[in-house]
Phi, psi and omega in degrees: 000122185256346182208159181288158188286312191283307190255356180066034180283133180294141180254144177290132179264159180301138177058022182287137175277160180047054181301330182300331181295314180292319181295317180295322177296319179298318182291327178296313177299315181298319179298321183283327189258342180296321174233083190289117172245107181269119182297320180196154173242015182241353181286125181256343181253116181304135179300142179290328175231136179210147179280136178310132178097344176294147188231137171233145170268124187282119178272171173299145179086007179292149185237179177057231187292347178261000184297134181080006184250018182307132179093347178267164174263127179263120183250121181287135179203125173053035181084359179230207185219144165241155187233144177233143178258114180293152180244156178307128179104344177297142179237149180200194182224125180265112195293314185284350175253355176055043181219145171286157184215152175235137179274119186267010182103344179228323183208167175272127182247129183266151173073017185288129172257320177207152180215138179277175180303322182259025168074017167289136185231158171245125193234128168252133185226154169235116178254116183249137181203158175258145178235123174275123181275130176262163181296141177148177179285333179219165180213138184237116176297153178289325182284133183246162167293124186290155176296153176055045174232157180245116186265132177262325183193157169233123179245158185208155176221127175286114183260338169226134189310137177278123183248164181132192181270000182291161173256318177218183178216163180242153177231127179196217176216164181307130181093343177211072190295342180243022184302325184251008175151149177217160184065032187279148185281159182255342182289152177303133184097344174300153185216166173226137174237087186277065180277118181285146178292334174218140176305144181238133179269140176240121186264345175232155174306129189230126181282154167281163180220123175260129182235131177281142178243129179080013181166214181218164181281150168242326182181186180128173179217134182235139177258123181252153171223121175269123180253108190215170182235137177229155180240147180251153181266143179301147176291156178292000000 
């Protein structure tokens, strides 16, 4: 046996010379994998410079030193790379997506609360985005509530003052303009906590709707977070 079963850490062999090389590589892998922080899973070109211990999940189509390594974790070390193959049940955090993830045996899945034998999953997600308000009586962000999702809340923070002739504003969706809040403030730092009394399912992509009260919008910027649940279908 030349390496451990779970993490693939190299083992020192009997009468091996330069044992420190093997031990140091094992420690490097352990340091990288014990609390897996994946910088990205979409980068196909290995970075020219990387700090020892940094980790990427290698996607399909990767080139150069990562060619043929799709699905593996690339760990930077000494100007080169060592690779680890994740196993079903490994957990980590994908840094550029700002989400925890679980490896289901084939891919990293974000927001997983539970997963079945055939990869049907229950997922809780927070989708955060900024919206620039244009002049008018109402404003609709480009990001929508996704289809087949159950929404628990929509929260918001005014990050740049909302200007115009309005006195307050409402947050909702078409047909229910105040579903997530009414009488909301316009100053920077004002917030909305649109917690629903019961979760609501949306079967089609649905936009949010900002409505001005007592006047109209001229500008401003609001940061939104959609708090929702999605379900996955079992694999064939």
